[in-house]
VEXDREN-2710 file (C-alpha; in Angstrom, 1 decimal):
% VEXDREN-2710
k/r/px/py/pz
1/MET/-24.2/-27.1/26.2
2/SER/-21.1/-28.9/27.3
3/THR/-17.6/-27.5/26.6
4/ALA/-16.8/-30.3/24.2
5/ALA/-20.0/-29.6/22.2
6/SER/-19.3/-25.9/22.1
7/LEU/-15.8/-26.5/20.7
8/ARG/-17.4/-28.5/17.8
9/ARG/-20.0/-26.0/16.8
10/ALA/-19.4/-23.1/14.4
11/VAL/-19.3/-19.7/16.1
12/ARG/-19.9/-16.6/14.1
13/LEU/-19.5/-13.1/15.6
14/GLU/-21.1/-10.3/13.6
15/PHE/-20.3/-6.6/14.2
16/SER/-21.9/-3.6/12.4
17/ARG/-19.6/-1.2/14.2
18/ARG/-16.2/-1.3/15.9
19/PRO/-16.0/-4.4/18.2
20/SER/-16.2/-3.4/21.8
21/ALA/-12.9/-4.0/23.6
22/LEU/-14.7/-3.8/27.0
23/ARG/-16.8/-6.8/26.0
24/TYR/-14.1/-9.1/24.6
25/MET/-11.4/-8.1/27.2
26/ALA/-13.9/-9.1/29.9
27/GLY/-14.1/-12.5/28.2
28/ALA/-10.4/-12.9/28.6
29/LEU/-10.9/-13.2/32.3
30/LEU/-13.0/-16.4/31.9
31/PRO/-11.3/-19.8/32.1
32/SER/-10.3/-21.3/28.8
33/PRO/-11.7/-24.8/28.0
34/GLY/-8.3/-26.3/27.1
35/LEU/-7.3/-27.8/23.8
36/ASP/-8.4/-31.3/23.0
37/PRO/-5.9/-32.6/20.3
38/ALA/-8.6/-34.9/18.9
39/ARG/-10.9/-31.9/18.1
40/GLY/-8.4/-29.2/17.5
41/PHE/-9.5/-25.6/17.3
42/PRO/-13.2/-24.5/17.0
43/ASP/-14.7/-23.2/13.8
44/LEU/-14.6/-19.6/14.9
45/ALA/-15.0/-16.5/12.7
46/ALA/-15.7/-12.8/13.3
47/ARG/-17.0/-10.2/10.7
48/TRP/-17.1/-6.4/10.9
49/SER/-19.3/-4.9/8.1
50/GLY/-19.3/-1.3/6.9
51/CYS/-16.0/-0.1/8.2
52/ARG/-14.7/3.3/7.2
53/ALA/-11.4/5.0/7.8
54/ASP/-11.5/7.7/10.5
55/PRO/-9.1/10.5/9.4
56/ALA/-8.3/11.4/13.0
57/GLU/-7.4/7.7/13.7
58/LEU/-5.3/7.5/10.6
59/ALA/-3.4/10.7/11.6
60/ASP/-2.8/9.2/15.1
61/PHE/-1.5/5.9/13.5
62/LEU/0.9/7.8/11.2
63/ARG/2.2/9.9/14.0
64/ALA/2.6/6.9/16.4
65/ALA/4.2/4.7/13.7
66/GLY/6.9/7.2/12.9
67/ALA/5.5/8.6/9.6
68/GLY/4.4/12.0/11.1
69/PRO/0.9/13.5/10.8
70/ALA/1.1/14.0/7.1
71/PRO/-2.3/13.5/5.4
72/ALA/-2.8/10.4/3.3
73/SER/-5.2/9.7/0.4
74/HIS/-5.1/5.9/0.8
75/TRP/-5.0/3.4/3.6
76/PRO/-1.3/2.6/4.5
77/LEU/-0.5/-1.1/4.3
78/LEU/-0.4/-1.5/8.1
79/PHE/-3.6/0.5/8.9
80/PRO/-6.0/-2.4/8.2
81/GLN/-3.8/-4.6/10.4
82/THR/-4.1/-2.0/13.2
83/ILE/-7.8/-1.2/13.3
84/GLY/-8.8/-4.7/12.2
85/PHE/-6.9/-6.3/15.0
86/ARG/-10.0/-6.0/17.2
87/LEU/-11.5/-9.0/15.3
88/GLN/-8.4/-11.1/16.2
89/MET/-8.8/-10.0/19.8
90/ALA/-12.5/-11.0/19.7
91/ILE/-11.5/-14.5/18.6
92/LEU/-8.5/-14.9/21.0
93/THR/-10.6/-13.9/24.0
94/HIS/-13.7/-15.8/23.1
95/PRO/-14.9/-18.4/25.6
96/VAL/-14.5/-21.3/23.1
97/PHE/-11.0/-20.3/22.2
98/PRO/-9.1/-23.2/23.8
99/VAL/-6.1/-21.4/25.2
100/PRO/-5.9/-18.2/27.3
101/ILE/-4.8/-15.1/25.5
102/TRP/-2.2/-14.4/28.2
103/ARG/-0.2/-17.4/26.9
104/VAL/-0.4/-16.3/23.2
105/LEU/2.4/-14.5/21.4
106/GLN/2.5/-13.2/17.8
107/VAL/5.4/-14.7/15.9
108/ARG/4.7/-13.9/12.3
109/ASN/2.7/-11.4/10.2
110/HIS/2.0/-11.8/6.5
111/LEU/0.1/-8.9/4.8
112/LEU/-1.0/-8.4/1.2
113/GLN/-2.6/-5.3/-0.2
114/HIS/-4.2/-6.1/-3.5
115/ARG/-4.6/-2.5/-4.6
116/PRO/-4.6/1.0/-3.1
117/ILE/-7.6/1.5/-0.8
118/ALA/-9.2/5.0/-0.9
119/LEU/-10.0/6.6/2.4
120/GLY/-13.7/6.9/1.6
121/GLU/-14.3/3.2/0.7
122/VAL/-16.8/1.2/2.8
123/LEU/-15.0/-2.1/3.7
124/ASP/-15.9/-5.4/5.4
125/PHE/-13.4/-7.4/7.5
126/GLU/-13.6/-11.1/8.3
127/THR/-11.2/-13.0/10.5
128/ARG/-11.3/-16.7/11.1
129/ILE/-9.1/-19.5/12.6
130/ALA/-7.5/-20.9/9.5
131/THR/-5.3/-23.7/10.8
132/HIS/-3.0/-24.8/13.6
133/ARG/0.0/-27.0/14.0
134/VAL/2.0/-28.6/16.8
135/VAL/5.6/-27.4/16.7
136/GLU/8.7/-27.9/18.9
137/LYS/7.9/-26.8/22.4
138/GLY/4.4/-25.5/21.6
139/LEU/1.6/-24.8/19.2
140/GLU/1.0/-22.4/16.4
141/VAL/-2.4/-21.1/15.2
142/ASP/-3.0/-19.0/12.1
143/LEU/-5.7/-16.3/12.0
144/ARG/-6.6/-15.2/8.5
145/THR/-8.2/-11.8/7.8
146/THR/-9.7/-10.7/4.5
147/MET/-10.9/-7.1/3.8
148/THR/-13.3/-6.7/0.9
149/SER/-14.8/-3.8/-0.9
150/GLY/-18.0/-4.6/-2.9
151/ASN/-17.3/-8.3/-2.2
152/LEU/-13.8/-8.1/-3.9
153/PRO/-10.7/-8.7/-1.8
154/VAL/-8.5/-5.6/-1.4
155/TRP/-6.3/-6.6/1.6
156/GLU/-5.6/-9.9/3.5
157/SER/-3.4/-11.2/6.3
158/VAL/-2.3/-14.3/8.1
159/ASN/-1.1/-13.7/11.6
160/THR/0.6/-16.6/13.4
161/PHE/0.4/-17.0/17.1
162/TYR/2.5/-19.3/19.3
163/VAL/1.5/-21.0/22.6
164/ARG/4.3/-22.6/24.6
165/GLY/3.5/-26.0/26.1
166/GLY/3.2/-29.7/25.4
167/PHE/0.6/-30.5/22.7
168/GLY/2.0/-33.8/21.4
169/PRO/4.6/-34.7/18.8
170/PRO/5.5/-31.9/16.4
171/GLY/4.3/-32.1/12.8
172/ALA/5.2/-30.3/9.6
173/GLY/6.1/-26.7/10.1
174/SER/4.5/-23.8/8.2
175/PRO/5.9/-23.0/4.8
176/LEU/6.0/-19.4/5.9
177/ALA/8.1/-20.0/9.0
178/ALA/11.6/-19.5/7.5
179/ALA/12.8/-15.9/7.7
180/PRO/15.2/-14.5/5.1
181/ALA/18.9/-13.8/5.8
182/VAL/19.4/-10.8/7.9
183/ALA/20.6/-7.7/6.1
184/GLN/23.8/-6.2/7.4
185/ASP/23.9/-2.6/6.0
186/VAL/22.6/-0.1/8.6
187/VAL/20.3/2.4/7.0
188/ALA/18.9/4.2/10.0
189/GLN/19.3/4.6/13.8
190/TRP/16.9/6.3/16.1
191/HIS/15.5/6.4/19.6
192/MET/12.1/4.7/20.0
193/PRO/9.6/6.9/21.9
194/SER/7.7/6.0/25.1
195/ASN/4.5/7.9/24.5
196/ALA/1.1/7.0/23.0
197/ARG/0.9/3.6/24.6
198/LEU/-2.7/3.8/25.5
199/ARG/-3.7/5.6/22.3
200/PHE/-2.2/2.9/20.2
201/GLY/-3.9/0.3/22.3
202/GLN/-7.2/2.1/21.5
203/LEU/-6.5/1.9/17.8
204/THR/-5.7/-1.8/17.9
205/GLY/-8.1/-2.8/20.6
206/ASP/-5.2/-4.7/22.3
207/TYR/-5.1/-3.5/25.9
208/ASN/-2.6/-6.2/27.1
209/GLY/-0.8/-4.8/30.0
210/VAL/2.6/-5.8/28.6
211/HIS/2.2/-2.9/26.2
212/LEU/1.3/-0.4/28.9
213/TRP/3.1/-1.0/32.2
214/SER/6.6/-2.2/32.8
215/ALA/5.7/-3.6/36.2
216/TYR/3.1/-5.8/34.6
217/ALA/5.4/-6.8/31.8
218/ARG/8.0/-7.9/34.2
219/ARG/5.6/-10.3/35.8
220/PHE/5.6/-12.2/32.5
221/GLY/9.4/-12.3/32.2
222/PHE/10.0/-9.2/30.1
223/ARG/12.4/-6.4/31.0
224/ALA/9.8/-3.7/30.6
225/ALA/6.7/-2.7/28.6
226/PHE/7.1/-3.0/24.8
227/PHE/5.6/-1.9/21.6
228/HIS/2.6/-3.3/19.7
229/THR/3.9/-5.1/16.6
230/GLN/2.1/-2.8/14.1
231/ARG/3.8/0.2/15.6
232/VAL/7.2/-1.3/15.4
233/LEU/6.7/-2.3/11.7
234/GLY/5.4/1.2/11.0
235/HIS/8.6/2.7/12.3
236/CYS/10.6/0.4/10.1
237/LEU/8.7/1.0/6.9
238/ALA/8.7/4.8/7.5
239/ARG/12.5/4.7/7.2
240/LEU/12.8/2.5/4.1
241/PRO/12.7/3.8/0.5
242/LEU/9.9/1.8/-1.2
243/ALA/8.5/1.5/-4.7
244/ALA/5.2/3.0/-5.7
245/GLU/2.1/1.1/-4.7
246/ASP/1.0/0.5/-8.2
247/ARG/1.0/-3.3/-7.8
248/PRO/0.0/-5.6/-5.0
249/ARG/2.3/-5.1/-2.0
250/ARG/3.3/-7.8/0.4
251/LEU/4.9/-7.6/3.9
252/ASP/6.2/-10.6/5.7
253/ALA/7.5/-10.1/9.2
254/TRP/9.1/-12.5/11.7
255/LEU/8.9/-11.3/15.3
256/LYS/11.9/-12.5/17.2
257/GLY/11.7/-10.4/20.4
258/PRO/10.2/-7.4/22.0
259/VAL/11.1/-3.8/21.2
260/TYR/11.0/-1.8/24.4
261/TYR/9.8/1.8/24.8
262/ASP/12.5/4.4/25.2
263/SER/15.2/2.3/23.6
264/ASP/17.8/2.8/20.9
265/VAL/17.4/0.8/17.7
266/ARG/19.1/0.4/14.4
267/LEU/17.6/-0.8/11.0
268/SER/19.5/-2.9/8.5
269/ALA/18.3/-3.4/4.9
270/ALA/19.2/-4.8/1.6
271/GLY/17.7/-5.2/-1.9
272/GLU/15.9/-2.9/-4.3
273/ALA/12.9/-0.6/-3.7
274/ASP/10.4/-3.1/-4.9
275/ASP/11.9/-6.1/-3.0
276/ARG/13.7/-5.3/0.2
277/THR/14.6/-7.3/3.3
278/PHE/15.2/-5.6/6.6
279/ALA/16.0/-6.3/10.3
280/LEU/15.5/-4.2/13.4
281/PHE/18.0/-4.5/16.3
282/SER/17.6/-3.2/19.8
283/ARG/20.6/-1.4/21.3
284/GLU/23.7/-3.4/20.6
285/GLU/21.9/-6.8/20.3
286/ILE/23.3/-9.2/17.7
287/ARG/19.9/-11.0/17.4
288/PRO/17.3/-9.0/15.6
289/ALA/13.9/-8.2/17.2
290/VAL/12.2/-8.1/13.8
291/VAL/13.1/-9.5/10.4
292/GLY/11.0/-8.5/7.4
293/ARG/10.6/-8.5/3.7
294/ILE/8.5/-6.0/1.8
295/ARG/7.9/-6.3/-2.0
296/ASN/5.7/-5.5/-4.9
297/MET/4.0/-8.5/-6.3
298/PRO/2.8/-9.5/-9.8
299/ALA/-1.0/-9.4/-10.2
300/PRO/-2.9/-11.5/-9.4
301/ALA/-1.2/-12.4/-6.1
302/GLY/-2.3/-14.2/-2.9
303/LEU/-0.8/-15.1/0.4
304/GLY/-1.3/-18.8/-0.3
END
């Protein structure tokens, strides 16, 4: 089948167990077909059925994300984003995905947990390419993930990825692109660790070398190796007083720059416990590395 025909057909990836990083990372080494603006992105989706939380992995996540190894009775908001990221990796590295994953950067995360998720629940993940748009100096593509329990949605996300390059005249931007005003009141300062790089990569299935080795990261223009997004957000949320999770909870995060291992950071925040904005700054930087908003939502709620 020709490359053009493969871009047009629907591709469905089905997993009954954790997607193998060895398989999809090998796919990342294959040449990408390139984006044809007339056809856009392929109809590409991945599904993982019968997922259960592994208590040992949850403890590793909590420890690596700054919350300590304290036991939890429910999935933390960021835990589905962490272990379900393998489906996004399977899509980004698939041979019909039109741009190489090495050119792709996360720029926004939007997460919504509809209700508390018990550790023993059997869950199904599905991730698909939702939409894309040409923006100034590049392209954005949205991957939408839904997690269901008994066919009912319990958690969802939209992750936006950016690819630099010339893809034609820019169109309308995403309605989710605008970040809130940066909070100024410093609520916490700490030193980011440098350990658990590979272990967190094992949780996410994202083995990109920019998260593991500084020499590799410098080849792509970064000062050193830097944290996975989910881990940075975990450190932020662990230091914010938040309201009880008795209503749907939403997290929106705008990723402005890398947070390097073994660096000093400060966290600013404003608002109330059920609707709080925050910003994470590295060292003495004026520009934030992350801007976020976390809030409890009225039910029913959706990401839109």
